[in-house]
C-alpha positions in Angstrom: 7.7 16.5 -13.4 11.3 17.4 -13.6 11.9 15.9 -17.1 9.1 18.1 -18.5 10.4 21.1 -16.7 14.0 20.5 -17.9 12.7 20.0 -21.5 10.6 23.1 -21.3 13.6 25.2 -20.0 15.8 23.8 -22.8 13.2 24.6 -25.4 12.8 28.1 -24.1 16.5 28.7 -24.1 16.8 27.5 -27.7 14.0 29.7 -28.8 15.5 32.6 -26.8 18.8 32.2 -28.7 17.2 31.5 -32.1 15.1 34.6 -32.7 17.7 37.2 -31.8 20.2 35.4 -33.9 17.9 35.3 -36.9 17.1 39.0 -36.6 20.8 39.9 -36.3 21.7 37.8 -39.4 18.7 39.2 -41.3 19.9 42.8 -40.6 23.4 41.9 -41.6 22.7 40.1 -44.9 19.6 41.7 -46.3 18.9 45.3 -47.4 16.2 47.1 -45.4 13.4 46.6 -48.0 14.3 43.0 -48.6 14.4 42.3 -44.8 10.9 43.7 -44.4 9.6 41.5 -47.2 11.2 38.4 -45.7 10.0 39.2 -42.2 6.4 38.8 -43.5 7.3 35.2 -44.5 8.6 34.2 -41.1 6.2 32.6 -38.7 5.2 35.0 -35.9 5.6 33.9 -32.2 2.4 34.5 -30.3 
């Protein structure tokens, strides 16, 4: 019930913060060609 819903919402909030942060850091620290190569190594969200 409520515990599962709270856990799900917390998980979704963490994932929602994680991916934009990773993309921002990747753009900041990697050159364009290197970033494209590393993006292929990251797991894709489906």
